[in-house]
Backbone as numpy.savetxt, mean C-alpha at the origin, in Angstrom:
# Nx Ny Nz CAx CAy CAz Cx Cy Cz
-6.88 -17.25 3.57 -7.74 -16.07 3.57 -6.83 -14.82 3.57
-7.16 -13.86 2.73 -6.35 -12.64 2.64 -6.70 -11.69 3.79
-5.81 -10.74 4.08 -6.16 -9.75 5.12 -7.47 -9.03 4.79
-7.69 -8.73 3.52 -8.91 -8.06 3.08 -10.14 -8.86 3.49
-10.10 -10.16 3.24 -11.23 -11.02 3.62 -11.35 -11.13 5.13
-10.20 -11.22 5.80 -10.18 -11.36 7.25 -10.81 -10.16 7.95
-10.56 -8.96 7.42 -11.10 -7.77 8.09 -12.58 -7.54 7.80
-13.13 -8.26 6.83 -14.56 -8.13 6.57 -14.91 -7.56 5.21
-13.93 -7.46 4.33 -14.21 -7.05 2.96 -14.32 -5.55 2.74
-15.06 -5.19 1.72 -15.10 -3.83 1.20 -15.53 -2.77 2.21
-16.59 -3.01 2.93 -17.11 -2.00 3.85 -16.08 -1.65 4.92
-15.52 -2.66 5.55 -14.54 -2.42 6.60 -13.26 -1.83 5.99
-12.85 -2.34 4.83 -11.64 -1.83 4.18 -11.77 -0.34 3.88
-12.91 0.10 3.40 -13.12 1.53 3.13 -13.02 2.35 4.41
-13.60 1.85 5.49 -13.54 2.57 6.77 -12.09 2.64 7.26
-11.34 1.54 7.13 -9.94 1.52 7.55 -9.12 2.48 6.69
-9.35 2.46 5.37 -8.63 3.36 4.48 -8.90 4.82 4.83
-10.15 5.15 5.05 -10.50 6.53 5.41 -9.80 6.95 6.70
-9.85 6.06 7.70 -9.21 6.35 8.99 -7.70 6.50 8.80
-7.10 5.57 8.06 -5.66 5.63 7.82 -5.26 6.94 7.14
-5.96 7.32 6.08 -5.58 8.53 5.35 -5.74 9.77 6.22
-6.76 9.81 7.07 -6.90 10.94 7.99 -5.71 11.00 8.94
-5.30 9.85 9.45 -4.16 9.80 10.37 -2.87 10.23 9.65
-2.65 9.68 8.46 -1.42 9.98 7.72 -1.36 11.44 7.31
-2.48 12.00 6.87 -2.49 13.39 6.44 -2.33 14.35 7.63
-2.74 13.93 8.80 -2.61 14.79 9.99 -1.21 14.75 10.58
-0.38 13.80 10.13 0.96 13.64 10.66 1.93 14.50 9.86
2.44 15.56 10.49 3.36 16.48 9.81 4.60 15.77 9.29
4.99 14.67 9.91 6.18 13.94 9.48 5.97 13.23 8.15
4.71 13.10 7.73 4.38 12.44 6.46 3.87 13.43 5.42
4.09 14.71 5.65 3.58 15.74 4.73 4.09 15.55 3.31
5.34 15.09 3.16 5.88 14.88 1.82 5.41 13.57 1.19
4.89 12.68 2.00 4.45 11.38 1.51 2.95 11.40 1.20
2.15 11.80 2.18 0.71 11.91 2.00 0.34 13.36 2.21
0.19 14.08 1.12 -0.18 15.48 1.21 -1.68 15.63 1.35
-2.20 16.81 1.02 -3.63 17.06 1.17 -4.50 16.25 0.21
-3.90 15.76 -0.88 -4.64 14.96 -1.85 -3.99 13.58 -1.92
-4.77 12.54 -1.72 -4.24 11.19 -1.78 -4.09 10.79 -3.25
-2.88 10.44 -3.63 -2.62 10.05 -5.01 -3.06 8.61 -5.25
-3.20 8.27 -6.52 -3.56 6.89 -6.87 -2.51 5.91 -6.37
-1.24 6.29 -6.48 -0.17 5.40 -6.00 -0.20 5.22 -4.50
-0.47 6.30 -3.78 -0.57 6.21 -2.32 -1.72 5.33 -1.89
-2.82 5.42 -2.59 -3.97 4.56 -2.31 -3.64 3.12 -2.69
-2.97 2.94 -3.83 -2.61 1.59 -4.29 -1.72 0.88 -3.28
-0.79 1.62 -2.68 0.11 1.02 -1.69 -0.70 0.38 -0.56
-1.67 1.10 -0.04 -2.45 0.59 1.08 -3.36 -0.54 0.64
-3.99 -0.42 -0.53 -4.90 -1.48 -0.97 -4.14 -2.77 -1.28
-2.91 -2.65 -1.81 -2.11 -3.85 -2.05 -1.69 -4.47 -0.72
-1.30 -3.66 0.24 -0.91 -4.18 1.56 -2.08 -4.93 2.21
-3.30 -4.47 1.97 -4.49 -5.15 2.50 -4.94 -6.31 1.61
-4.31 -6.44 0.44 -4.73 -7.41 -0.57 -6.20 -7.21 -0.88
-6.54 -5.96 -1.20 -7.93 -5.60 -1.45 -8.51 -6.27 -2.69
-7.66 -6.80 -3.56 -8.18 -7.56 -4.69 -8.78 -8.86 -4.20
-8.34 -9.30 -3.02 -8.90 -10.51 -2.42 -8.47 -11.78 -3.11
-7.48 -11.69 -3.99 -7.09 -12.86 -4.77 -5.63 -13.23 -4.59
-4.86 -12.39 -3.93 -3.43 -12.61 -3.88 -2.75 -11.98 -5.08
-3.53 -11.63 -6.09 -3.01 -10.92 -7.25 -3.25 -9.44 -7.00
-2.37 -8.60 -7.50 -2.45 -7.19 -7.18 -2.51 -6.34 -8.44
-3.71 -6.01 -8.90 -3.81 -5.19 -10.11 -3.20 -3.79 -9.94
-3.08 -3.33 -8.69 -2.53 -2.01 -8.42 -1.05 -2.06 -8.05
-0.43 -3.23 -8.18 0.95 -3.39 -7.72 1.91 -2.45 -8.43
1.82 -2.34 -9.74 2.74 -1.47 -10.48 2.61 -0.02 -10.02
1.38 0.43 -9.81 1.14 1.79 -9.34 1.73 2.00 -7.94
1.55 1.00 -7.07 2.08 1.10 -5.71 3.60 1.15 -5.71
4.22 0.30 -6.51 5.68 0.27 -6.57 6.24 1.56 -7.17
5.60 2.05 -8.21 6.05 3.30 -8.82 5.94 4.45 -7.82
4.83 4.50 -7.08 4.64 5.55 -6.07 5.71 5.47 -4.99
5.98 4.25 -4.52 7.00 4.08 -3.49 8.36 4.54 -3.98
8.69 4.21 -5.23 9.95 4.66 -5.80 10.00 6.17 -5.96
8.87 6.74 -6.33 8.78 8.19 -6.55 8.97 8.97 -5.25
8.32 8.52 -4.18 8.40 9.26 -2.92 9.67 8.92 -2.13
10.38 7.86 -2.56 11.61 7.50 -1.88 11.39 7.21 -0.41
10.42 6.38 -0.12 10.03 6.08 1.25 11.18 5.49 2.05
11.57 6.17 3.10 12.63 5.69 3.99 12.06 4.85 5.12
12.96 4.29 5.90 12.54 3.43 7.02 11.64 4.17 8.01
12.00 5.41 8.33 11.20 6.17 9.29 9.78 6.42 8.78
9.67 6.81 7.51 8.33 7.06 6.94 7.53 5.77 6.87
8.18 4.67 6.47 7.47 3.40 6.42 6.97 3.01 7.81
7.81 3.19 8.81 7.38 2.87 10.18 6.16 3.70 10.58
6.17 4.98 10.22 5.02 5.84 10.54 3.77 5.38 9.80
3.91 5.06 8.52 2.77 4.61 7.72 2.21 3.32 8.29
3.08 2.36 8.55 2.63 1.09 9.11 1.97 1.32 10.47
2.53 2.22 11.26 1.93 2.53 12.56 0.53 3.10 12.43
0.34 4.02 11.49 -1.00 4.60 11.29 -1.97 3.57 10.73
-1.47 2.72 9.83 -2.33 1.68 9.27 -2.71 0.68 10.36
-1.76 0.32 11.20 -2.04 -0.60 12.31 -3.05 0.01 13.27
-2.91 1.31 13.55 -3.86 1.98 14.45 -5.26 2.00 13.85
-5.34 2.23 12.54 -6.66 2.23 11.88 -7.28 0.84 11.90
-6.46 -0.17 11.68 -6.96 -1.55 11.73 -7.39 -1.92 13.15
-6.57 -1.53 14.13 -6.91 -1.81 15.52 -8.21 -1.13 15.93
-8.40 0.11 15.47 -9.63 0.85 15.79 -10.86 0.16 15.19
-10.64 -0.58 14.10 -11.74 -1.32 13.47 -11.94 -2.69 14.09
-11.14 -3.00 15.12 -11.30 -4.28 15.82 -10.60 -5.45 15.15
-9.60 -5.17 14.33 -8.89 -6.22 13.61 -7.84 -6.84 14.52
-7.62 -8.15 14.38 -6.70 -8.88 15.24 -5.25 -8.47 15.02
-4.44 -8.66 16.06 -3.01 -8.37 15.97 -2.34 -9.20 14.89
-2.79 -10.43 14.71 -2.22 -11.32 13.69 -2.43 -10.75 12.29
-3.61 -10.26 12.01 -3.91 -9.68 10.70 -3.14 -8.38 10.51
-3.06 -7.58 11.56 -2.29 -6.34 11.50 -0.84 -6.65 11.16
-0.28 -7.69 11.76 1.10 -8.08 11.48 1.26 -8.52 10.02
0.27 -9.23 9.48 0.31 -9.64 8.06 0.35 -8.42 7.15
-0.48 -7.44 7.44 -0.53 -6.22 6.62 0.79 -5.46 6.73
1.35 -5.39 7.92 2.64 -4.71 8.11 3.74 -5.42 7.33
3.75 -6.75 7.34 4.74 -7.51 6.57 4.59 -7.24 5.07
3.36 -7.16 4.60 3.12 -6.89 3.18 3.61 -5.49 2.82
3.39 -4.52 3.70 3.87 -3.17 3.45 5.39 -3.14 3.36
6.06 -3.87 4.24 7.52 -3.98 4.20 7.97 -4.60 2.88
7.30 -5.68 2.49 7.66 -6.37 1.25 7.48 -5.46 0.04
6.43 -4.65 0.07 6.20 -3.71 -1.04 7.33 -2.70 -1.13
7.73 -2.16 0.00 8.82 -1.18 -0.01 10.10 -1.84 -0.51
10.37 -3.07 -0.04 11.57 -3.77 -0.48 11.51 -4.03 -1.99
10.34 -4.41 -2.49 10.18 -4.64 -3.93 10.37 -3.34 -4.70
9.91 -2.23 -4.14 10.02 -0.94 -4.82 11.47 -0.52 -5.00
12.34 -0.95 -4.09 13.75 -0.60 -4.21 14.37 -1.20 -5.46
13.81 -2.33 -5.92 14.32 -2.99 -7.11 13.45 -2.74 -8.34
12.38 -1.98 -8.19 11.42 -1.76 -9.28 11.88 -0.60 -10.16
11.93 -0.85 -11.45 12.26 0.18 -12.43 11.13 0.22 -13.44
10.27 1.26 -13.40 9.13 1.32 -14.31 9.55 1.28 -15.77
10.74 1.76 -16.08 11.20 1.72 -17.47 11.46 0.29 -17.91
11.96 -0.56 -17.01 12.14 -1.97 -17.35 10.80 -2.61 -17.65
9.77 -2.27 -16.87 8.44 -2.82 -17.10 7.91 -2.36 -18.44
8.15 -1.10 -18.80 7.73 -0.59 -20.10 8.44 -1.33 -21.22
9.74 -1.63 -21.03 10.50 -2.36 -22.04 9.92 -3.75 -22.25
9.50 -4.42 -21.15 8.89 -5.73 -21.26 7.60 -5.65 -22.04
6.77 -4.63 -21.78 5.52 -4.45 -22.50 5.80 -4.27 -23.99
6.82 -3.45 -24.31 7.17 -3.20 -25.71 7.67 -4.48 -26.37
8.49 -5.29 -25.63 8.97 -6.55 -26.17 7.83 -7.50 -26.46
6.84 -7.56 -25.56 5.68 -8.42 -25.76 4.88 -7.97 -26.96
4.71 -6.65 -27.13 3.96 -6.13 -28.27 4.68 -6.44 -29.57
6.01 -6.31 -29.58 6.79 -6.56 -30.78 6.75 -8.04 -31.17
6.66 -8.92 -30.17 6.63 -10.35 -30.43 5.28 -10.80 -30.94
4.25 -9.99 -30.70 2.88 -10.40 -31.08 2.61 -10.26 -32.56
């Protein structure tokens, strides 16, 4: 079962996302990461961490990785983000075990973003198109 399914699906996920974004936007230390407008990449990061697709597949993964690379998320910012996400999940009554799963996924996303090069992905798309 994915974290998304464990927390109760779409309704709870939307409430958690709203709570998380309010927390992140109110934190002056994250002003450069989550500004007054939540970007698609910033939203994708959280939805992928929650596995909001509910399938283990992540249609927003490329957007999340590109956003992480763009903002250059450091350890301190990631810790703050995971802390706010954990607090939002806890406020929704989510178990510590599920919160830990989401935190691990967020770490994995950041680690993957360090090796992600959107231009390489574009090259692969072009190679696939040329082969077709």
